[in-house]
N, C-alpha and C positions, 0 to 999 in steps of 0.2 A: 652451682648456678641454678636459679629458678627461672622457668620459662612461663610467660604469660600468653595465653591463647584466647583469642576472641571467642565468646560463647554466643552463637547465633547472631553475631553482629551487634549485640546490645550491651554486653558486659564482658568482663575478663575473669577467667578462672585460673588459679595458680596450679601449675604442674610441679610435682616434686622434682628435685634435682636428679640427674641420672644415677648418682651414687645410691639413691634410695631403691633402685631396682636391683634385684639379686643378680640378674644377668641381662645382657643386651637383647637376647632373643625374646625375653619376656617383655621388654620395652617395645619391640617391634610387633609382638602379638597385640599389645594394647593399641598400638597405632592402627593395626589392621581392623580391629573391632570398632574403631571410630571414637575411642576415648580421647585420642589426640589426633588432630588433623595432620595428615602427612605433609601438608604445605608448611607447617611449622617446623617440621623435621629439617627442612632445607636450611633453617637459620642456625642450626647447631654446627659449630666449626668442626673441621676435619680432625683437629687435634683432640677435641673432646671425644669424638667417635673412636679414635685410636686408643684413648684411655679406657674405653668401655669394652672393646673387644678387638679381635684381629680383623683386619680389613677384609680378608676373604670371607669370614663368617658374616660380616656386616652386609656385604654385597649379596651373598647367597641368601640371607634372610629376606632382603628386599625383593630379590628375584622370586623367591618362594611365595611371598605375599602377593606379588604381581600376578604370578601364575594362578593362584587361587582365585583372585578377582577375575582373571581372564576366563577361567572355566565357568565361573558364575555369570559371565557376560556383564560384569560391572566394569566396563572398560575405562571410565574416567578415573576410577580408583586404581586400576591397573597401571594406567599411565602415570599417576602420581608416584607410585612406588618406583617405577623405572626412572622417572625424573630425579627422584632422590638418589638413586644409584649413580646416575650420570654425574650429579652434582658432587657426590663424594669423590668419584674418580677424577673429576676436573680439579678438585681441591688438591689432589695428590699429583696432579700433572700427568695423569694416566689416560692416554687415548689410543694405545696400541698393544695392550697386554691381553693375556688370556681372559682376565676378568672383564675387560672392556668388550671383547668379542662375545662373551657370554651374555652381557647386558644387551648388546645389539640383537642377538638371536631371539631373546625373550621379548624384546621390543617389537621385533618383526612378528612374533607369535601373536601378539595382540591384534595387529592388523590382519593376520591370517584368519583369526576367529571372527573378525568383523567383515570378512569377505573382501578386503581391500588388498588384493593379491599383488599388485604392482609395488605398493609401498612395503609389503612384507618381503618381496623378493629383493628389493634394494637393500634392506637391512640384513637379510640372510647372506647376501653376496658380500656385503661390507664386512660382516663377521668372518665369512669364509676366507676373504683375502688376508685379514689380520692373522688368522690361524695358520694359513699356508706360509705366510711370510715369517711367522715365528716358529715354524717347524713344530707345530702342535698336532700333527695328523694322527697321533695315537692317544690323544686325550679324550676324556668324556665330553668335553665341551665341543670338540670337533665332531664327535659322533652325534651329539644332539643336533648340531648345525646341519650336517648332511642329511640326517633323518627328516628335519624340517624342510630342507630343499626338495627332497624326494617327494614328500607329501604335497608340497606346493605344486610341483610340476605334474604330479598325478591329478590334482584337482583342476589344473588349467590345461589338461590334455596335451602336455608336452612330454610325450611318452618316452622318447629317447633319453632326454635329460633325467626324467624320473627313474628310469631303469638304472642308469649309471650310478646315481646317488643311492638308490635303495639297495642295490647289490653290494656296494661298498659298505653301506651302513649295516647290512646283514653280516658281512664278513667281520667287520670290526666289532660289532655288537656281541657276537658270540665270543670273540677273543677277549674283549675288555670287560664285558658285563657278565657273561655266562648265560646259558639258556634259561635260567630261572628269572632273569630280569624281565619285567613286563614290556619294556621297550623292544625286546627281541621279538616277542610274539606279535606286537603291534606292527613291526617292520615286515614280518612274514605275511600278515594280513594285507598290508598295503601292496606287497609284491603280488599277492593273489588277485587283488582288485585290478592292479595294473595289467597283468597278463590276460585277465578276462576282457578288458577293454581293447587289448591288442589282438584278441582272437586266438591267443595261445592257451587253449582251455586245459590241456593236460598239465602245463606248468601252474596255471591258476589253481587247479584242484590240489596239486601237490602242496603248494605253499599254504593254502587255506586249511587243509587237513592238518598240516604240521603246526600251524598256529593254534588251532583248536586243541590239539593234543597237548601242547605246552601249557596253554591257559587252564585246561582242565586239570592237569597234573599239579601246577604250582599255585593257581588262584582258585580253582573250582569252576565247575561248569555253570553253576547258578551265579554268574557274575556279569557285571556290565560289559567288561572287555570280552568275555567269551561270547556273549550274545551278539556283539559286533561282528566277530568272526563267523558265527553261525549264520547270521543274516547275510553276510557277504557270500557264503557258500550257497545259501538258498537262491540268491540272485544268479549265481553261476549255473546251477542246475535248471533254473527257469529258462535261462538263455539257451541251454542245451536241449530243452524240451523234455527234461526229466521231471515232470510236474509232480509226481508222487513224492520224490525226494525233496523237491522244493517246498511243497506244502508242509511236509513233516518238519522241516527245518524252520520255516517261517513261523509255524505254530509254536515251536519250542522257543524261538527268539522272542516271540510275543509274550509268552508266559513268563520268561525270565525278566524281560523288561518291565512287565507289569509288577512283578514281585519286588524287583530291586529298585526301579526308578519311579513307578507309578504311572497311571494311565495318562496323566497330563504332561508327561515328558515328551520332547520332540522325537526321541529315538523310538518310543512306543508308537507314536503316530506314523513314523516312517515305515516301520514293519507292517502296521495295520493297512496302510495305503498300498504297499507293495503286494500284499496278499489279496486285497480287494480288487486291484487291477488284474492280477493273475486269474482270479475267479471270473471276472467279467470277460476276459479274453477267451477263457475256456467255455464260456456259455453257462457257467454256474451262477445264474443271476441272483438267486435267492441268497446264497452265501455272500455274494458280492454286496448286495443291497444292505444286508445286516451290518457288514463292516463299515460301509459308507455312512450309514445312519449313526453308528457308534462314533465315527470320526467327526461328524457334524455336532454330536452332543459334546464332544471335547473341544472342538474349535468354536467356542462361543464368540460373539462379536468382541467381547472384552479381550480375548486372546488372539484375535485375528492378526494383529501386527507381529506377535511373537512367532506364529507358525507360518504365516504367509501361505497357508494351505486352504483357507476357507473357501475362496472363490473356485479353486481347483477342485475341491471336494464337491461343491455344488454342481460344477460343470460335468464332472464325471458321473455323478448321480443322475443328472438329467439325461446323459447319453445312455446310461443303463436303463432308465425308465423307458426311453424310446425303444430300445431293443426289446424290452419286455412288452412292448405294445401298449404301455400305459401312457398314451399320448397326452391325456389331460393333466396328469401329474408332472409330465416333462415340461 
């Protein structure tokens, strides 16, 4: 079968039949890069899909594509991939399986990244109900789901629910995935962040140090994920008043994030502002000003919508100038 896809709304281009592709995963990668619009994918019948690959692999490929778009904040494309997965499952009469619950979880993950936590929660809980009803509590899909719920409740300050899900995720993660898996160290970091917010500082330090230890061992200290754990530990030490340790860790996280992500990444900006605020509160105004000026150079008006930090940086710099008695500049 040959598929005809509109090209920019003006003409049609011919896409080779599915049999021309060596495997279906390759076909999905072409979809993801924009060679074929995902909307056209919805017109392929379920039987053709089954002729191309196993249903599980098909759904997993679409979920992986959606996840990649989500992390790049290309949310409309992420939704298209999830819509395609739902469509395939609908054609198979599937609305209550392990696969369906997995799609629901990653659908919710898009809303989580968008900051629409209520919609994310609804989808996470819908997936969780399917998993519990189907006795899938020892599956990787269930593990992903409860990890997402724990992270959601952490970010919405529902600490009791967050603790329950994160502790269960930690127990199952070690059992199912092993300590090498990056999700295990991510969960440990989230537990550390949670206990800091709950004022349980000893527990917080324990989990954050364990997360850094595992990430350094299996991923490397000079990595995005390890920098996240290091930054979280710096925040803990700052809250405890151990400013020397906090400064050292902030500077390390800043260096790693600059090296791995670049200065225009939001994670670099977050550490930069954390350190600037700490210096300001300690009365180290010159160091604080230097960091705020760097932040302003990164947050150009063109990037203001992306960071949502521009006005905050200006306001904090104004307060800093006032404290420095530079009234005219404030």
